[in-house]
C-alpha positions as a Python dict, from the first residue, in 0.01 Angstrom:
ca = {
    (1, 'X'): (0, 0, 0),
    (2, 'X'): (-135, 310, 169),
    (3, 'X'): (103, 562, 317),
    (4, 'X'): (-12, 691, 652),
    (5, 'X'): (-90, 1061, 673),
    (6, 'X'): (158, 1138, 950),
    (7, 'X'): (434, 947, 775),
    (8, 'X'): (366, 1135, 454),
    (9, 'X'): (370, 1470, 635),
    (10, 'X'): (705, 1396, 789),
    (11, 'X'): (838, 1278, 458),
    (12, 'X'): (730, 1599, 287),
    (13, 'X'): (891, 1801, 563),
    (14, 'X'): (1213, 1608, 524),
    (15, 'X'): (1215, 1672, 150),
    (16, 'X'): (1173, 2047, 196),
    (17, 'X'): (1431, 2067, 477),
    (18, 'X'): (1778, 1921, 424),
    (19, 'X'): (1963, 1794, 730),
    (20, 'X'): (2223, 2071, 714),
    (21, 'X'): (2049, 2406, 731),
    (22, 'X'): (2057, 2735, 910),
    (23, 'X'): (2010, 2710, 1284),
    (24, 'X'): (1886, 2953, 1548),
    (25, 'X'): (2231, 3086, 1638),
    (26, 'X'): (2302, 3160, 1271),
    (27, 'X'): (1982, 3364, 1257),
    (28, 'X'): (2070, 3543, 1581),
    (29, 'X'): (2420, 3635, 1466),
    (30, 'X'): (2280, 3785, 1148),
    (31, 'X'): (2013, 3973, 1343),
    (32, 'X'): (2270, 4096, 1597),
    (33, 'X'): (2467, 4254, 1315),
    (34, 'X'): (2179, 4382, 1101),
    (35, 'X'): (1868, 4439, 1313),
    (36, 'X'): (1771, 4810, 1294),
    (37, 'X'): (1561, 4792, 1612),
    (38, 'X'): (1862, 4699, 1824),
    (39, 'X'): (2082, 4947, 1636),
    (40, 'X'): (1831, 5222, 1711),
    (41, 'X'): (1828, 5134, 2081),
    (42, 'X'): (2208, 5146, 2086),
    (43, 'X'): (2219, 5486, 1913),
    (44, 'X'): (1961, 5623, 2155),
    (45, 'X'): (2166, 5491, 2447),
    (46, 'X'): (2482, 5660, 2322),
    (47, 'X'): (2302, 5987, 2249),
    (48, 'X'): (2147, 5995, 2596),
    (49, 'X'): (2484, 5920, 2752),
    (50, 'X'): (2621, 6239, 2600),
    (51, 'X'): (2380, 6429, 2824),
    (52, 'X'): (2602, 6337, 3120),
    (53, 'X'): (2904, 6499, 2954),
    (54, 'X'): (2702, 6809, 2871),
    (55, 'X'): (2566, 6844, 3226),
    (56, 'X'): (2912, 6795, 3375),
    (57, 'X'): (3062, 7050, 3137),
    (58, 'X'): (2854, 7326, 3296),
    (59, 'X'): (3033, 7259, 3628),
    (60, 'X'): (3381, 7285, 3476),
    (61, 'X'): (3576, 7605, 3396),
    (62, 'X'): (3447, 7804, 3100),
    (63, 'X'): (3716, 7987, 2901),
    (64, 'X'): (3647, 8229, 2618),
    (65, 'X'): (3854, 8476, 2417),
    (66, 'X'): (3761, 8773, 2199),
    (67, 'X'): (3958, 8970, 1944),
    (68, 'X'): (3818, 9268, 1751),
    (69, 'X'): (3960, 9510, 1496),
    (70, 'X'): (3750, 9812, 1396),
    (71, 'X'): (3799, 10104, 1161),
    (72, 'X'): (3634, 10446, 1176),
    (73, 'X'): (3621, 10657, 858),
    (74, 'X'): (3554, 11035, 826),
    (75, 'X'): (3405, 11224, 1112),
    (76, 'X'): (3411, 11594, 1200),
    (77, 'X'): (3766, 11591, 1314),
    (78, 'X'): (3910, 11697, 1648),
    (79, 'X'): (4238, 11784, 1810),
    (80, 'X'): (4504, 11564, 1968),
    (81, 'X'): (4830, 11657, 2139),
    (82, 'X'): (5137, 11670, 1916),
    (83, 'X'): (5372, 11395, 2031),
    (84, 'X'): (5675, 11613, 1934),
    (85, 'X'): (5549, 11924, 2113),
    (86, 'X'): (5321, 11868, 2408),
    (87, 'X'): (5221, 12232, 2405),
    (88, 'X'): (5080, 12207, 2054),
    (89, 'X'): (4757, 12044, 1936),
    (90, 'X'): (4701, 11895, 1592),
    (91, 'X'): (4375, 11865, 1405),
    (92, 'X'): (4280, 11500, 1336),
    (93, 'X'): (4081, 11578, 1022),
    (94, 'X'): (4387, 11519, 804),
    (95, 'X'): (4491, 11190, 969),
    (96, 'X'): (4247, 10972, 770),
    (97, 'X'): (4065, 10682, 929),
    (98, 'X'): (4134, 10545, 1274),
    (99, 'X'): (4165, 10187, 1384),
    (100, 'X'): (4110, 10017, 1719),
    (101, 'X'): (4219, 9670, 1830),
    (102, 'X'): (4077, 9494, 2138),
    (103, 'X'): (4194, 9167, 2291),
    (104, 'X'): (4024, 9002, 2588),
    (105, 'X'): (4001, 8664, 2763),
    (106, 'X'): (3763, 8542, 3031),
    (107, 'X'): (3766, 8248, 3272),
    (108, 'X'): (3456, 8165, 3476),
    (109, 'X'): (3397, 7885, 3724),
    (110, 'X'): (3074, 7787, 3895),
    (111, 'X'): (3121, 7796, 4271),
    (112, 'X'): (2765, 7723, 4376),
    (113, 'X'): (2470, 7641, 4152),
    (114, 'X'): (2259, 7364, 4300),
    (115, 'X'): (2048, 7326, 3984),
    (116, 'X'): (2353, 7222, 3781),
    (117, 'X'): (2438, 6946, 4028),
    (118, 'X'): (2076, 6828, 4019),
    (119, 'X'): (2078, 6830, 3638),
    (120, 'X'): (2395, 6620, 3639),
    (121, 'X'): (2222, 6367, 3866),
    (122, 'X'): (1922, 6364, 3634),
    (123, 'X'): (2146, 6309, 3331),
    (124, 'X'): (2312, 6011, 3500),
    (125, 'X'): (1971, 5858, 3579),
    (126, 'X'): (1849, 5912, 3221),
    (127, 'X'): (2165, 5750, 3084),
    (128, 'X'): (2118, 5453, 3319),
    (129, 'X'): (1758, 5421, 3202),
    (130, 'X'): (1870, 5401, 2839),
    (131, 'X'): (2133, 5141, 2932),
    (132, 'X'): (1856, 4928, 3080),
    (133, 'X'): (1635, 4981, 2775),
    (134, 'X'): (1920, 4866, 2555),
    (135, 'X'): (1948, 4549, 2766),
    (136, 'X'): (1573, 4505, 2727),
    (137, 'X'): (1608, 4546, 2350),
    (138, 'X'): (1889, 4290, 2347),
    (139, 'X'): (1681, 4036, 2538),
    (140, 'X'): (1385, 4117, 2316),
    (141, 'X'): (1604, 4037, 2015),
    (142, 'X'): (1651, 3684, 2152),
    (143, 'X'): (1274, 3647, 2168),
    (144, 'X'): (1202, 3809, 1831),
    (145, 'X'): (1454, 3590, 1651),
    (146, 'X'): (1337, 3271, 1824),
    (147, 'X'): (971, 3359, 1770),
    (148, 'X'): (1021, 3432, 1400),
    (149, 'X'): (1234, 3119, 1362),
    (150, 'X'): (982, 2885, 1523),
    (151, 'X'): (695, 3055, 1343),
    (152, 'X'): (862, 2952, 1017),
    (153, 'X'): (909, 2598, 1148),
    (154, 'X'): (543, 2584, 1248),
    (155, 'X'): (440, 2712, 906),
    (156, 'X'): (655, 2448, 738),
    (157, 'X'): (483, 2180, 943),
    (158, 'X'): (142, 2326, 859),
    (159, 'X'): (231, 2323, 491),
    (160, 'X'): (352, 1964, 512),
    (161, 'X'): (31, 1861, 690),
    (162, 'X'): (-180, 2053, 438),
    (163, 'X'): (-8, 1879, 147),
    (164, 'X'): (-47, 1540, 313),
    (165, 'X'): (-409, 1622, 385),
    (166, 'X'): (-463, 1722, 24),
    (167, 'X'): (-304, 1400, -100),
    (168, 'X'): (-515, 1192, 137),
    (169, 'X'): (-836, 1360, 25),
    (170, 'X'): (-731, 1323, -335),
    (171, 'X'): (-677, 952, -285),
    (172, 'X'): (-1017, 919, -118),
    (173, 'X'): (-1177, 1112, -405),
    (174, 'X'): (-1015, 890, -667),
    (175, 'X'): (-1106, 580, -473),
    (176, 'X'): (-1469, 683, -428),
    (177, 'X'): (-1490, 774, -797),
    (178, 'X'): (-1365, 428, -895),
    (179, 'X'): (-1606, 260, -654),
    (180, 'X'): (-1892, 464, -795),
    (181, 'X'): (-1802, 367, -1152),
    (182, 'X'): (-1820, -3, -1066),
    (183, 'X'): (-2138, 45, -864),
    (184, 'X'): (-1993, -10, -517),
    (185, 'X'): (-2083, 336, -375),
    (186, 'X'): (-2323, 622, -434),
    (187, 'X'): (-2240, 940, -620),
    (188, 'X'): (-2284, 1125, -291),
    (189, 'X'): (-1952, 980, -174),
    (190, 'X'): (-1783, 1120, -482),
    (191, 'X'): (-1922, 1468, -425),
    (192, 'X'): (-1829, 1465, -59),
    (193, 'X'): (-1473, 1346, -128),
    (194, 'X'): (-1430, 1604, -405),
    (195, 'X'): (-1556, 1881, -174),
    (196, 'X'): (-1302, 1791, 93),
    (197, 'X'): (-1028, 1760, -169),
    (198, 'X'): (-1092, 2104, -317),
    (199, 'X'): (-1103, 2261, 28),
    (200, 'X'): (-772, 2093, 112),
    (201, 'X'): (-610, 2241, -199),
    (202, 'X'): (-718, 2587, -87),
    (203, 'X'): (-568, 2524, 257),
    (204, 'X'): (-240, 2421, 100),
    (205, 'X'): (-225, 2746, -97),
    (206, 'X'): (-302, 2945, 218),
    (207, 'X'): (-36, 2756, 415),
    (208, 'X'): (222, 2825, 146),
    (209, 'X'): (137, 3195, 147),
    (210, 'X'): (163, 3212, 527),
    (211, 'X'): (502, 3041, 516),
    (212, 'X'): (632, 3286, 255),
    (213, 'X'): (516, 3583, 460),
    (214, 'X'): (671, 3455, 782),
    (215, 'X'): (999, 3373, 611),
    (216, 'X'): (1006, 3733, 498),
    (217, 'X'): (937, 3844, 857),
    (218, 'X'): (1246, 3654, 972),
    (219, 'X'): (1447, 3811, 692),
    (220, 'X'): (1331, 4151, 809),
    (221, 'X'): (1504, 4087, 1142),
    (222, 'X'): (1821, 3924, 1010),
    (223, 'X'): (1860, 4147, 707),
    (224, 'X'): (1929, 3843, 486),
    (225, 'X'): (1714, 3592, 294),
    (226, 'X'): (1592, 3302, 505),
    (227, 'X'): (1744, 2971, 402),
    (228, 'X'): (1653, 2618, 504),
    (229, 'X'): (1606, 2600, 881),
    (230, 'X'): (1690, 2315, 1113),
    (231, 'X'): (1388, 2156, 1279),
    (232, 'X'): (1305, 2087, 1640),
    (233, 'X'): (1397, 1734, 1739),
    (234, 'X'): (1127, 1487, 1841),
    (235, 'X'): (1215, 1455, 2209),
    (236, 'X'): (1196, 1773, 2416),
    (237, 'X'): (1270, 1827, 2786),
    (238, 'X'): (943, 1813, 2974),
    (239, 'X'): (1070, 1949, 3305),
    (240, 'X'): (892, 2228, 3494),
    (241, 'X'): (1052, 2572, 3537),
    (242, 'X'): (1336, 2588, 3787),
    (243, 'X'): (1272, 2708, 4054),
    (244, 'X'): (927, 2549, 4065),
    (245, 'X'): (782, 2846, 4251),
    (246, 'X'): (600, 3126, 4066),
    (247, 'X'): (663, 3373, 4350),
    (248, 'X'): (1037, 3317, 4319),
    (249, 'X'): (1017, 3401, 3947),
    (250, 'X'): (815, 3716, 4023),
    (251, 'X'): (1065, 3825, 4287),
    (252, 'X'): (1349, 3773, 4041),
    (253, 'X'): (1163, 3966, 3771),
    (254, 'X'): (1100, 4265, 3999),
    (255, 'X'): (1473, 4281, 4068),
    (256, 'X'): (1619, 4209, 3723),
    (257, 'X'): (1367, 4303, 3453),
    (258, 'X'): (1546, 4575, 3252),
    (259, 'X'): (1228, 4752, 3141),
    (260, 'X'): (1123, 4791, 3503),
    (261, 'X'): (1473, 4904, 3601),
    (262, 'X'): (1458, 5166, 3327),
    (263, 'X'): (1132, 5301, 3469),
    (264, 'X'): (1291, 5321, 3813),
    (265, 'X'): (1578, 5523, 3668),
    (266, 'X'): (1327, 5752, 3498),
    (267, 'X'): (1170, 5820, 3837),
    (268, 'X'): (1513, 5911, 3977),
    (269, 'X'): (1572, 6145, 3684),
    (270, 'X'): (1233, 6308, 3733),
    (271, 'X'): (1300, 6350, 4106),
    (272, 'X'): (1632, 6519, 4029),
    (273, 'X'): (1449, 6750, 3788),
    (274, 'X'): (1221, 6855, 4072),
    (275, 'X'): (1528, 6944, 4278),
    (276, 'X'): (1672, 7138, 3986),
    (277, 'X'): (1348, 7333, 3942),
    (278, 'X'): (1332, 7419, 4311),
    (279, 'X'): (1692, 7538, 4293),
    (280, 'X'): (1565, 7825, 4083),
    (281, 'X'): (1484, 7995, 4415),
    (282, 'X'): (1845, 7969, 4537),
    (283, 'X'): (2132, 8213, 4476),
    (284, 'X'): (2426, 8120, 4254),
    (285, 'X'): (2793, 8209, 4293),
    (286, 'X'): (3052, 8213, 4018),
    (287, 'X'): (3419, 8315, 4006),
    (288, 'X'): (3551, 8518, 3713),
    (289, 'X'): (3894, 8616, 3586),
    (290, 'X'): (3917, 8849, 3285),
    (291, 'X'): (4207, 9001, 3094),
    (292, 'X'): (4182, 9289, 2843),
    (293, 'X'): (4412, 9495, 2624),
    (294, 'X'): (4339, 9755, 2354),
    (295, 'X'): (4526, 9986, 2111),
    (296, 'X'): (4424, 10258, 1859),
    (297, 'X'): (4602, 10455, 1585),
    (298, 'X'): (4543, 10686, 1285),
    (299, 'X'): (4617, 10613, 922),
    (300, 'X'): (4833, 10918, 833),
    (301, 'X'): (4989, 11011, 1166),
    (302, 'X'): (5244, 10872, 1397),
    (303, 'X'): (4998, 10880, 1679),
    (304, 'X'): (4951, 10543, 1852),
    (305, 'X'): (4765, 10489, 2174),
    (306, 'X'): (4803, 10174, 2388),
    (307, 'X'): (4579, 10113, 2684),
    (308, 'X'): (4756, 9919, 2960),
    (309, 'X'): (4633, 9562, 2995),
    (310, 'X'): (4386, 9496, 3272),
    (311, 'X'): (4320, 9185, 3477),
    (312, 'X'): (4003, 9155, 3681),
    (313, 'X'): (3931, 8891, 3943),
    (314, 'X'): (3601, 8864, 4124),
    (315, 'X'): (3305, 8669, 4254),
    (316, 'X'): (2951, 8716, 4127),
    (317, 'X'): (2653, 8651, 4350),
    (318, 'X'): (2321, 8626, 4171),
    (319, 'X'): (2005, 8624, 4378),
    (320, 'X'): (1670, 8548, 4206),
    (321, 'X'): (1397, 8779, 4332),
    (322, 'X'): (1102, 8760, 4092),
    (323, 'X'): (1064, 8591, 3753),
    (324, 'X'): (695, 8635, 3687),
    (325, 'X'): (605, 8298, 3840),
    (326, 'X'): (829, 8103, 3600),
    (327, 'X'): (1018, 7921, 3875),
    (328, 'X'): (703, 7812, 4059),
    (329, 'X'): (552, 7689, 3734),
    (330, 'X'): (863, 7485, 3653),
    (331, 'X'): (850, 7328, 3999),
    (332, 'X'): (486, 7226, 3952),
    (333, 'X'): (558, 7095, 3604),
    (334, 'X'): (850, 6883, 3722),
    (335, 'X'): (639, 6742, 4007),
    (336, 'X'): (367, 6641, 3760),
    (337, 'X'): (630, 6475, 3540),
    (338, 'X'): (765, 6288, 3842),
    (339, 'X'): (415, 6169, 3928),
    (340, 'X'): (371, 6046, 3571),
    (341, 'X'): (705, 5863, 3589),
    (342, 'X'): (601, 5694, 3913),
    (343, 'X'): (273, 5586, 3756),
    (344, 'X'): (462, 5445, 3457),
    (345, 'X'): (685, 5252, 3694),
    (346, 'X'): (384, 5104, 3872),
    (347, 'X'): (223, 5010, 3540),
    (348, 'X'): (542, 4837, 3431),
    (349, 'X'): (575, 4663, 3768),
    (350, 'X'): (225, 4518, 3744),
    (351, 'X'): (279, 4417, 3382),
    (352, 'X'): (605, 4240, 3465),
    (353, 'X'): (438, 4054, 3748),
    (354, 'X'): (145, 3949, 3528),
    (355, 'X'): (370, 3843, 3239),
    (356, 'X'): (595, 3638, 3465),
    (357, 'X'): (304, 3449, 3618),
    (358, 'X'): (141, 3397, 3277),
    (359, 'X'): (457, 3256, 3120),
    (360, 'X'): (523, 3037, 3422),
    (361, 'X'): (175, 2887, 3396),
    (362, 'X'): (211, 2864, 3018),
    (363, 'X'): (523, 2650, 3054),
    (364, 'X'): (347, 2417, 3296),
    (365, 'X'): (44, 2395, 3068),
    (366, 'X'): (266, 2356, 2763),
    (367, 'X'): (430, 2044, 2904),
    (368, 'X'): (90, 1880, 2945),
    (369, 'X'): (-26, 2002, 2604),
    (370, 'X'): (276, 1852, 2428),
    (371, 'X'): (227, 1518, 2604),
    (372, 'X'): (-147, 1517, 2529),
    (373, 'X'): (-88, 1632, 2173),
    (374, 'X'): (145, 1344, 2103),
    (375, 'X'): (-109, 1097, 2239),
    (376, 'X'): (-383, 1264, 2034),
    (377, 'X'): (-184, 1222, 1712),
    (378, 'X'): (-124, 852, 1784),
    (379, 'X'): (-492, 796, 1863),
    (380, 'X'): (-609, 990, 1557),
    (381, 'X'): (-380, 787, 1333),
    (382, 'X'): (-513, 461, 1472),
    (383, 'X'): (-870, 587, 1437),
    (384, 'X'): (-809, 674, 1073),
    (385, 'X'): (-662, 334, 1001),
    (386, 'X'): (-961, 165, 1166),
    (387, 'X'): (-1210, 387, 986),
    (388, 'X'): (-1050, 317, 649),
    (389, 'X'): (-1058, -55, 721),
    (390, 'X'): (-1425, -29, 816),
    (391, 'X'): (-1498, 161, 498),
    (392, 'X'): (-1341, -118, 294),
    (393, 'X'): (-1578, -373, 447),
    (394, 'X'): (-1879, -141, 447),
    (395, 'X'): (-1912, -64, 819),
    (396, 'X'): (-1795, 298, 786),
    (397, 'X'): (-1908, 572, 548),
    (398, 'X'): (-1701, 798, 331),
    (399, 'X'): (-1793, 1092, 555),
    (400, 'X'): (-1644, 905, 851),
    (401, 'X'): (-1317, 855, 664),
    (402, 'X'): (-1299, 1219, 561),
    (403, 'X'): (-1368, 1335, 917),
    (404, 'X'): (-1102, 1099, 1052),
    (405, 'X'): (-848, 1250, 813),
    (406, 'X'): (-950, 1595, 929),
    (407, 'X'): (-916, 1501, 1296),
    (408, 'X'): (-567, 1362, 1238),
    (409, 'X'): (-456, 1676, 1056),
    (410, 'X'): (-587, 1899, 1333),
    (411, 'X'): (-414, 1685, 1596),
    (412, 'X'): (-83, 1705, 1409),
    (413, 'X'): (-118, 2082, 1369),
    (414, 'X'): (-195, 2133, 1736),
    (415, 'X'): (95, 1908, 1840),
    (416, 'X'): (340, 2098, 1620),
    (417, 'X'): (227, 2437, 1752),
    (418, 'X'): (238, 2327, 2116),
    (419, 'X'): (595, 2194, 2080),
    (420, 'X'): (725, 2518, 1934),
    (421, 'X'): (526, 2733, 2176),
    (422, 'X'): (661, 2543, 2476),
    (423, 'X'): (1017, 2629, 2375),
    (424, 'X'): (923, 2993, 2322),
    (425, 'X'): (737, 3017, 2653),
    (426, 'X'): (1047, 2903, 2840),
    (427, 'X'): (1244, 3182, 2674),
    (428, 'X'): (967, 3436, 2738),
    (429, 'X'): (968, 3341, 3107),
    (430, 'X'): (1342, 3409, 3121),
    (431, 'X'): (1292, 3740, 2943),
    (432, 'X'): (1021, 3848, 3184),
    (433, 'X'): (1250, 3760, 3474),
    (434, 'X'): (1523, 3969, 3313),
    (435, 'X'): (1766, 3680, 3282),
    (436, 'X'): (1740, 3585, 2913),
    (437, 'X'): (2088, 3545, 2767),
    (438, 'X'): (2279, 3397, 2479),
    (439, 'X'): (2317, 3079, 2684),
    (440, 'X'): (1941, 3030, 2669),
    (441, 'X'): (1949, 3068, 2292),
    (442, 'X'): (2232, 2818, 2272),
    (443, 'X'): (2029, 2576, 2483),
    (444, 'X'): (1735, 2607, 2244),
    (445, 'X'): (1969, 2566, 1947),
    (446, 'X'): (2088, 2235, 2094),
    (447, 'X'): (1729, 2108, 2055),
    (448, 'X'): (1747, 2149, 1675),
    (449, 'X'): (1851, 1886, 1428),
}
């Protein structure tokens, strides 16, 4: 009794995949904890956020203190007044070295420096941009995990089909060889069947190698070896995207896409940098409070001098007059950078719009492809059965049987790919719209068995 090719493929897949395996959420949880790409985005976000603290610090009080102790040895000597007799002077050459101690403290506060306020605004915008890029990286992780997961599932199907194809060609080869030995067919049938059989063995080896490579690609994201994966169930939802309006998806994407929002924040940061550069023409005002105290004495004399402590309070006005054209150059440079940021935003805007429309159309097309693919597999299976029956009674040739097997395998392969791609395209549409979330991954995981 002959085993149908599709039935054999599914049987092989069932053997290689136990019912209880790793699902999509398991892979995501491992990737969430171990993926270096997401970890890098998080570290970059935190590092950029520190720029806000650094820019704000320049607007807060700055306090510094200094203490120095110095010693002077030798020297030509001199005369100082005798502390016991003010009318007498004493030579200092016999006093040995002298020491001086200085203590000072300084408090400064920016009163007006427009560039520092502009730099703080730029730092906030840059930090917001990195927050959006982190969200983009997080949504991209959903897609990368799902894509790697379903790529492995597709490869497993391809391997199962390749093995079933190989077995079918092998059976045809053995059958044609037996028929040739008893004189029921020509040797040409044997050669043709053997040619298809050997080619099928090579395809099986290639399918196995592809599966091994893609399993490793999934492990690269999760940081752990890839185990047995749950498969996509037979029945999939065939509904169109909701809302069923591509313009509504584009509008949502232009509002929510994190990569586009990051570019918008980069433009705000660049605009603030222009303001900061232009502020180089403006005066600055700072308030200062300083305190100082010093003392000096000699090694071998009871002479000690203390300078009364001094406290100084004042305002400093600094007016830029000429800096060799540096300020004007910085203004031009910051304007060019802002123009580049605006161009990057427009590029991202157009790309988001194109991606959203492409994925929307891909989902619609994918629904039809899955439905047509299923019908194609059923028809190809029936055609193979009829061709084999015709070959038994002599109305079909061996070449016709081999081609029918090939058509069935191609139909099964296309059907498997279209099913997995439809699920991915739905997630990619959500990502492009900026709304991909863990709930979407959980919804996909519910389709596994």
